[in-house]
C-alpha positions in Angstrom: -9.0 -0.1 14.8 -12.6 1.6 13.7 -15.6 -0.1 12.9 -15.7 0.4 9.0 -13.1 0.7 6.6 -13.3 4.3 6.2 -12.5 5.1 10.0 -9.4 3.2 10.0 -8.7 4.2 6.5 -8.3 0.8 4.0 -10.1 -0.9 1.8 -9.9 -3.8 2.9 -8.5 -5.5 6.6 -8.9 -8.8 8.5 -7.7 -9.8 11.4 -8.1 -13.9 12.2 -6.6 -16.2 15.6 -6.1 -19.6 14.7 -7.6 -22.5 17.4 -4.2 -22.5 18.0 -3.6 -19.0 18.9 -2.0 -17.9 15.5 -2.4 -14.3 14.6 -2.9 -13.5 11.0 -3.1 -10.2 9.5 -4.0 -9.6 6.1 -3.9 -6.4 4.4 -5.6 -6.1 0.8 -3.5 -2.7 -0.5 -4.7 -0.9 -3.8 -2.2 2.3 -3.7 1.2 2.0 -3.8 2.3 3.8 -0.4 5.4 5.5 0.8 6.6 3.6 4.1 4.7 0.5 3.1 7.3 -2.1 5.0 7.1 0.5 8.0 3.5 0.2 8.1 3.8 -3.6 7.9 6.1 -3.5 10.8 3.6 -1.6 13.0 0.6 -3.0 11.9 2.2 -6.8 14.0 3.2 -4.6 16.7 -0.5 -4.8 18.2 -1.4 -9.1 17.9 2.7 -8.6 20.0 1.1 -6.2 22.5 -2.5 -7.7 23.2 -0.7 -11.0 23.9 0.6 -9.3 27.2 -1.0 -11.0 30.8 -0.9 -9.2 33.4 0.6 -11.1 36.7 3.3 -13.1 36.5 3.6 -14.5 32.4 7.0 -15.8 31.0 6.7 -14.0 27.4 5.7 -17.0 25.4 4.4 -15.2 22.1 1.8 -17.2 19.9 2.9 -16.7 16.0 2.0 -14.1 14.1 1.9 -13.5 10.2 1.0 -10.6 8.1 -0.3 -10.4 4.7 0.0 -8.4 2.4 -1.7 -8.6 -1.2 0.1 -6.2 -2.9 -1.5 -4.2 -6.0 1.7 -2.6 -6.9 5.0 -4.1 -7.1 6.9 -2.7 -4.5 10.6 -5.1 -5.2 10.6 -3.2 -8.2 12.3 -0.4 -7.5 14.9 -2.5 -5.1 16.9 -4.2 -7.2 17.0 -6.4 -11.2 17.4 -9.5 -9.3 14.9 -12.2 -11.0 13.4 -12.2 -7.0 12.1 -8.9 -7.8 9.4 -10.0 -10.4 8.0 -13.2 -7.9 5.0 -12.9 -6.8 5.4 -14.1 -3.3 8.1 -12.9 -0.8 8.5 -14.6 2.8 10.6 -12.7 5.0 11.5 -13.5 8.2 13.7 -12.1 11.0 17.2 -13.3 10.8 21.1 -13.4 12.2 24.1 -12.3 10.2 24.4 -15.8 8.6 20.9 -15.8 7.1 20.0 -18.4 9.9 16.4 -17.4 11.0 16.4 -15.9 14.5 12.6 -15.8 15.7 10.2 -17.9 13.6 7.6 -16.3 14.8 7.0 -13.5 13.1 6.6 -13.8 9.4 5.7 -11.0 6.5 4.1 -12.5 3.2 3.9 -9.8 0.2 2.3 -11.0 -2.8 3.2 -8.9 -5.7 -0.6 -9.2 -8.4 1.1 -7.3 -11.1 3.7 -10.3 -11.0 0.6 -12.9 -11.5 -0.1 -13.1 -14.7 -1.1 -16.9 -15.0 -4.6 -16.9 -17.1 -7.5 -19.7 -16.8 -5.8 -22.3 -18.7 -3.1 -22.7 -17.0 -4.0 -22.3 -13.2 -2.3 -26.2 -12.2 -2.7 -25.3 -8.5 -4.7 -24.3 -5.9 -2.6 -21.2 -4.7 -2.5 -20.2 -8.4 -6.2 -20.3 -8.2 -6.1 -18.4 -5.3 -3.7 -15.7 -6.8 -6.0 -15.7 -10.0 -9.4 -15.2 -7.5 -8.0 -12.5 -6.0 -6.6 -10.5 -8.7 -9.5 -10.8 -11.3 -12.5 -11.0 -8.3 -13.6 -7.2 -9.4 -14.0 -8.3 -13.2 -15.7 -11.7 -12.8 -19.4 -11.7 -13.8 -19.8 -15.9 -12.2 -17.4 -18.6 -11.5 -14.9 -19.9 -14.2 -15.1 -23.3 -14.5 -11.6 -24.2 -13.1 -12.7 -23.1 -10.0 -14.8 -25.4 -9.5 -13.9 -26.2 -5.6 -16.3 -25.9 -2.7 -14.1 -23.0 -1.2 -14.3 -20.9 -4.1 -18.1 -21.5 -4.4 -18.3 -20.1 -0.7 -15.8 -17.3 -2.0 -18.2 -15.9 -4.6 -21.5 -16.5 -2.6 -19.6 -14.1 0.2 -18.6 -11.6 -2.8 -22.3 -11.0 -4.4 -22.6 -7.9 -3.5 -26.0 -8.5 -4.8 -26.6 -10.6 -1.4 -25.7 -8.0 0.9 -28.0 -6.2 3.5 -29.1 -2.1 2.8 -26.3 -1.7 6.1 -23.8 -3.6 4.3 -24.2 -2.1 0.6 -23.9 1.5 2.4 -20.8 0.9 3.9 -19.5 -1.3 1.1 -20.6 2.1 -1.4 -19.4 4.2 1.1 -15.7 3.0 1.1 -15.7 1.9 -2.4 -16.4 5.8 -2.9 -14.1 7.0 -0.5 -10.9 5.2 -1.9 -11.8 6.2 -5.3 -12.3 9.8 -4.7 -9.1 9.5 -2.6 -6.5 7.7 -5.4 -7.7 10.0 -8.1 -7.0 12.9 -5.7 -3.5 11.8 -4.9 -3.1 10.5 -8.7 -3.6 13.8 -10.0 -1.3 15.8 -7.7 1.4 13.6 -8.9 0.3 13.8 -11.9 0.5 17.0 -11.9 3.0 17.7 -9.5 5.4 15.1 -11.5 5.0 17.3 -14.7 5.9 20.9 -13.6 8.5 19.5 -11.5 10.2 18.2 -14.3 9.2 20.7 -16.5 11.2 23.7 -13.8 14.4 20.8 -13.0 14.9 20.7 -16.7 14.4 24.2 -17.0 16.6 25.5 -13.9 19.0 22.1 -14.6 20.1 23.5 -18.3 20.3 27.3 -17.1 22.5 26.1 -13.9 24.7 23.5 -16.4 25.7 26.1 -18.8 27.1 28.4 -16.1 28.4 25.7 -14.2 28.7 22.9 -16.4 26.6 20.4 -17.8 27.1 17.3 -15.0 26.6 19.9 -12.6 23.7 21.3 -13.9 21.8 18.2 -14.4 22.6 17.0 -10.8 21.4 20.7 -9.6 18.4 20.5 -11.9 17.1 16.6 -10.7 17.4 17.6 -7.3 15.2 21.3 -7.3 13.0 19.2 -9.8 12.2 16.3 -7.2 12.0 19.0 -4.4 9.8 21.1 -6.6 7.4 18.5 -7.2 7.1 17.5 -3.7 5.8 20.6 -3.4 3.3 21.4 -6.4 1.8 17.8 -5.1 1.7 19.3 -1.5 0.0 22.1 -2.8 -2.9 20.3 -4.9 -3.5 18.1 -1.7 -3.8 20.8 -0.1 -6.1 22.8 -2.6 -8.7 19.0 -2.2 -8.5 20.1 1.5 -6.7 16.2 2.5 -4.9 16.2 6.2 -1.6 17.5 6.5 -0.7 13.2 8.1 -1.7 12.3 4.5 -0.4 15.1 2.6 3.1 14.2 4.7 2.8 10.3 3.5 2.7 10.7 0.6 5.0 13.3 -0.2 7.6 12.7 2.1 7.3 16.7 3.3 7.6 17.0 7.4 4.5 18.2 8.7 5.9 21.6 9.6 6.9 22.6 6.1 3.2 21.1 4.5 1.9 23.7 7.4 4.3 26.1 5.9 2.8 25.9 2.4 -1.0 25.5 4.0 -0.5 29.2 5.6 1.4 30.6 2.1 -2.0 29.6 0.3 -3.9 30.8 2.6 -1.9 34.3 2.7 -2.5 34.5 -1.3 -6.2 33.6 -1.3 -6.5 36.9 1.2 
């Protein structure tokens, strides 16, 4: 899937196989993405397919675990239920009676914004791991509460000063790529949202005066959302991002993005 983080457009990825053949995919995601759940399921298909054997085979598969360590909370948008504020979410394939239908595929998501414990509040090794995963980029030394041997090994592995020249170069390149891409997307979203809100509100007020307040608010909201997506796409096109990435960010079709690209080129000419 690529030799470096840049090749596969991810900052961190781990793929491990245990001594029993179980597969573990670990994804660390810094920025929220469209179709994130679809992406998780898609990744899980790779360790399924690689287990296929030539010749006679009974189709027995080893267990697969997909772990997403997220620097955002995807459950906030779905429900006001208390579980939406939990850190750990475990998902399995179940039937209509909520009984586990297939126990060899598990998706585990850790929503790090929901983990708020401080160092004095850490009680279990699980708490300590969550704390490290959330705060490692800002820790200058290993806290007294994290004296277990595994954390010593972790801090040693994470010490950039120990990198070889090649490792440090790859690290800096991947970090720059991530920061540049995130800045472009954040800026485009902010600009597109603002312009979309302004245009949508203006259109909504005008149509509301003509056809009624309820209809005006609804159409203004819809039009504003569409205009916002278009403005975001235009900003990303100007930044030189690929059509596929723009489609993933905005939700627009490739045909719509290509048309915007052509219109922009004609304007510039």
